VOBA-1610 file (N, C-alpha, C; in pm, whole numbers, padded with zeros to 5 digits, always signed):
BEGIN
Met+00086-00112+00000Met-00004-00004-00002Met+00092+00125-00002Leu+00064+00218-00099Leu+00144+00342-00102Leu+00094+00441+00002Ile+00164+00496+00079Ile+00129+00588+00177Ile+00154+00735+00116Gln+00040+00808+00109Gln+00040+00944+00047Gln+00083+01053+00143Asn+00182+01134+00106Asn+00223+01257+00192Asn+00122+01369+00174Arg+00024+01381+00251Arg-00062+01501+00252Arg-00095+01552+00386Lys-00163+01674+00387Lys-00184+01735+00526Lys-00264+01668+00614Ser-00369+01592+00569Ser-00460+01517+00666Ser-00509+01392+00602Gly-00579+01318+00687Gly-00643+01199+00641Gly-00575+01082+00674Asn-00640+00954+00659Asn-00579+00838+00703Asn-00465+00775+00617Gly-00367+00734+00670Gly-00251+00684+00609Gly-00143+00775+00583Thr-00151+00906+00608Thr-00067+00997+00577Thr+00057+00998+00669Ile+00180+01043+00640Ile+00296+01040+00734Ile+00306+01196+00786Ala+00239+01269+00735Ala+00242+01423+00770Ala+00205+01436+00922Arg+00256+01538+00984Arg+00230+01552+01128Arg+00073+01590+01140Gln+00023+01523+01236Gln-00114+01537+01283Gln-00121+01526+01425Trp-00234+01572+01493Trp-00263+01569+01632Trp-00311+01422+01661Leu-00221+01363+01760Leu-00274+01238+01814Leu-00344+01266+01942Tyr-00467+01236+01967Tyr-00522+01282+02079Tyr-00588+01190+02182Leu-00619+01226+02304Leu-00690+01149+02410Leu-00798+01235+02450Tyr-00932+01211+02439Tyr-01033+01270+02487Tyr-01115+01202+02591Thr-01175+01265+02677Thr-01272+01214+02771Thr-01412+01272+02758Asn-01507+01216+02828Asn-01640+01268+02802Asn-01694+01303+02942Phe-01755+01413+02952Phe-01809+01470+03075Phe-01957+01463+03064Pro-02026+01394+03134Pro-02000+01317+03278Pro-01954+01178+03272Leu-01924+01123+03160Leu-01892+00983+03156Leu-01732+00975+03154Val-01671+01026+03253Val-01520+01048+03260Val-01448+00900+03277Phe-01512+00790+03270Phe-01444+00665+03260Phe-01431+00630+03107Leu-01482+00704+03014Leu-01461+00671+02883Leu-01350+00766+02817Phe-01273+00706+02723Phe-01159+00780+02659Phe-01150+00753+02507Lys-01149+00843+02431Lys-01123+00834+02288Lys-00991+00862+02244Ile-00930+00757+02158Ile-00806+00781+02108Ile-00823+00819+01946Gly-00767+00913+01897Gly-00793+00945+01746Gly-00672+01055+01706Ile-00693+01072+01567Ile-00623+01179+01508Ile-00704+01288+01445Ser-00635+01390+01408Ser-00704+01505+01367Ser-00599+01627+01314Gly-00632+01698+01216Gly-00552+01813+01191Gly-00577+01916+01284Asn-00704+01929+01347Asn-00730+02023+01452Asn-00794+01964+01563Tyr-00733+01934+01677Tyr-00795+01846+01780Tyr-00898+01920+01859Lys-00892+02054+01872Lys-01001+02127+01928Lys-01129+02125+01853Arg-01128+02150+01719Arg-01237+02137+01640Arg-01308+02009+01637Arg-01203+01907+01625Arg-01253+01764+01631Arg-01341+01734+01767Ala-01295+01791+01870Ala-01368+01769+01994Ala-01495+01811+01999Lys-01521+01932+01927Lys-01664+01978+01912Lys-01744+01893+01820Gln-01700+01847+01718Gln-01751+01738+01633Gln-01795+01630+01706Val-01716+01560+01790Val-01737+01437+01869Val-01844+01459+01964Thr-01837+01584+02014Thr-01946+01628+02122Thr-02088+01607+02064Lys-02095+01661+01930Lys-02236+01647+01871Lys-02287+01518+01852Lys-02196+01405+01856Lys-02234+01262+01808Lys-02283+01177+01934Gly-02250+01239+02066Gly-02276+01164+02171Gly-02345+01231+02286Phe-02358+01172+02403Phe-02418+01235+02515Phe-02299+01310+02597Gly-02338+01427+02657Gly-02231+01503+02716Gly-02140+01576+02633Gln-02028+01622+02708Gln-01918+01704+02641Gln-01796+01631+02624Thr-01740+01636+02520Thr-01597+01573+02483Thr-01494+01674+02527Val-01404+01640+02618Val-01303+01730+02671Val-01166+01664+02635Pro-01074+01742+02556Pro-00942+01703+02527Pro-00851+01689+02664Val-00798+01564+02678Val-00706+01539+02789Val-00573+01558+02768Phe-00535+01508+02637Phe-00388+01505+02604Phe-00376+01511+02456Ala-00292+01581+02393Ala-00269+01573+02246Ala-00127+01603+02221Val-00064+01536+02117Val+00063+01563+02081Val+00065+01568+01915Arg+00135+01644+01856Arg+00135+01665+01719Arg+00256+01583+01673Val+00247+01474+01598Val+00369+01381+01562Val+00338+01336+01424Pro+00461+01311+01346Pro+00449+01240+01231Pro+00401+01087+01261Phe+00343+01020+01150Phe+00292+00885+01166Phe+00176+00876+01270Ala+00105+00980+01289Ala-00009+00975+01389Ala-00100+00877+01356Phe-00139+00845+01231Phe-00243+00744+01180Phe-00175+00606+01232Gln-00063+00584+01204Gln-00006+00450+01228Gln+00000+00429+01394Cys+00036+00527+01464Cys+00051+00525+01605Cys-00111+00502+01659Glu-00202+00563+01605Glu-00337+00553+01650Glu-00386+00411+01626Gln-00359+00362+01502Gln-00406+00223+01476Gln-00325+00123+01564Ala-00208+00142+01593Ala-00127+00044+01672Ala-00197+00057+01819Met-00230+00179+01871Met-00295+00188+02008Met-00437+00113+01992His-00504+00131+01904His-00631+00066+01890His-00618-00088+01898Arg-00519-00134+01832Arg-00501-00284+01858Arg-00457-00312+01979Leu-00358-00243+02034Leu-00314-00284+02170Leu-00404-00283+02275Phe-00508-00186+02271Phe-00598-00171+02376Phe-00746-00218+02342Arg-00750-00305+02247Arg-00884-00367+02190Arg-00962-00435+02299Leu-00892-00488+02403Leu-00968-00565+02523Leu-01056-00462+02589Phe-01027-00319+02583Phe-01098-00219+02665Phe-01178-00144+02577Asn-01202-00172+02449Asn-01280-00111+02361Asn-01427-00107+02384Ile-01481+00008+02364Ile-01633+00008+02389Ile-01682+00101+02273Arg-01801+00067+02220Arg-01868+00152+02113Arg-01956+00263+02193Tyr-01940+00374+02143Tyr-02007+00502+02207Tyr-02017+00607+02095Gly-02135+00667+02084Gly-02168+00781+02000Gly-02141+00735+01846Gly-02149+00601+01815Gly-02140+00564+01666Gly-01978+00546+01635Ser-01899+00550+01754Ser-01759+00524+01719Ser-01702+00397+01790Arg-01617+00339+01726Arg-01533+00235+01788Arg-01400+00272+01863Glu-01369+00403+01864Glu-01232+00454+01911Glu-01261+00492+02065Trp-01352+00443+02132Trp-01375+00472+02276Trp-01321+00362+02362Tyr-01258+00392+02473Tyr-01196+00285+02555Tyr-01229+00332+02705Leu-01228+00213+02789Leu-01244+00234+02944Leu-01124+00288+03003Phe-01146+00337+03122Phe-01031+00419+03189Phe-00903+00352+03190Pro-00881+00234+03217Pro-00735+00177+03224Pro-00650+00211+03103Val-00697+00246+03007Val-00621+00278+02879Val-00570+00411+02884Ala-00622+00512+02963Ala-00579+00641+02944Ala-00433+00677+02987Pro-00389+00618+03117Pro-00253+00641+03141Pro-00159+00579+03051Leu-00185+00458+02988Leu-00095+00399+02901Leu-00097+00470+02766Ala-00215+00513+02733Ala-00205+00584+02595Ala-00121+00706+02601Ile-00142+00792+02718Ile-00054+00907+02742Ile+00089+00872+02736Leu+00131+00765+02783Leu+00272+00707+02797Leu+00325+00694+02654Val+00241+00620+02567Val+00267+00597+02438Val+00275+00724+02360Met+00192+00815+02380Met+00198+00942+02312Met+00324+01032+02343Val+00353+01032+02473Val+00482+01101+02501Val+00607+01037+02449Phe+00601+00885+02445Phe+00710+00822+02388Phe+00737+00848+02251Val+00624+00856+02176Val+00634+00887+02026Val+00676+01037+02002Trp+00621+01126+02093Trp+00669+01277+02078Trp+00814+01277+02115Ala+00857+01228+02217Ala+00998+01223+02255Ala+01099+01165+02155Leu+01041+01053+02090Leu+01134+00992+01986Leu+01145+01100+01865Asp+01039+01147+01832Asp+01039+01249+01734Asp+01130+01364+01758Trp+01134+01438+01875Trp+01202+01537+01902Trp+01355+01490+01928Gly+01365+01372+01976Gly+01498+01322+01991Gly+01568+01298+01864Ile+01503+01248+01764Ile+01561+01225+01620Ile+01597+01371+01570Ile+01515+01473+01598Ile+01541+01599+01537Ile+01661+01665+01616Leu+01659+01668+01736Leu+01768+01715+01822Leu+01911+01635+01793Leu+01906+01517+01761Leu+02024+01429+01731Leu+02067+01482+01593Ser+01986+01506+01498Ser+02017+01543+01373Ser+02090+01695+01376Val+02024+01788+01451Val+02083+01914+01472Val+02220+01901+01530Ala+02242+01821+01625Ala+02364+01809+01704Ala+02478+01755+01604Ala+02432+01648+01521Ala+02517+01584+01435Ala+02568+01685+01322Ala+02468+01767+01284Ala+02507+01871+01171Ala+02603+01970+01241Trp+02572+02012+01359Trp+02663+02105+01432Trp+02801+02056+01454Trp+02806+01935+01484Trp+02937+01867+01506Trp+03018+01852+01378Trp+02941+01819+01257Trp+02997+01807+01129Trp+03059+01932+01084Val+02978+02046+01114Val+03022+02181+01061Val+03147+02230+01144Gln+03165+02176+01265Gln+03257+02220+01352Gln+03401+02153+01313His+03387+02035+01262His+03491+01954+01220His+03523+01932+01071Ile+03484+02035+01004Ile+03530+02039+00858Ile+03650+02108+00840
//
């Protein structure tokens, strides 16, 4: 399958927001997803179900779609259908999802910082 490089949509390698939402008053439910604009997406999700969708955590990373799909597979035992979506999970998923998101974000920035440091070192030693 060819992965297209575009601004948004499934399968893209472009940076997107990987987010974790909860629902108020159903605070034991959490949604894992991706979006080009996570705040606007929260408003869209609110319209599809009961209560208010509240962003808990979001990171903008490359390969967000692939990370999201991996987390959906990883947490499938805690999956629950809500508001017409299969991307909602019970509470135990939330801390683990945040750890995965922080890891992906740190890996992305680590690669960037390592590249900058390597370029600086190279320039200093020419």
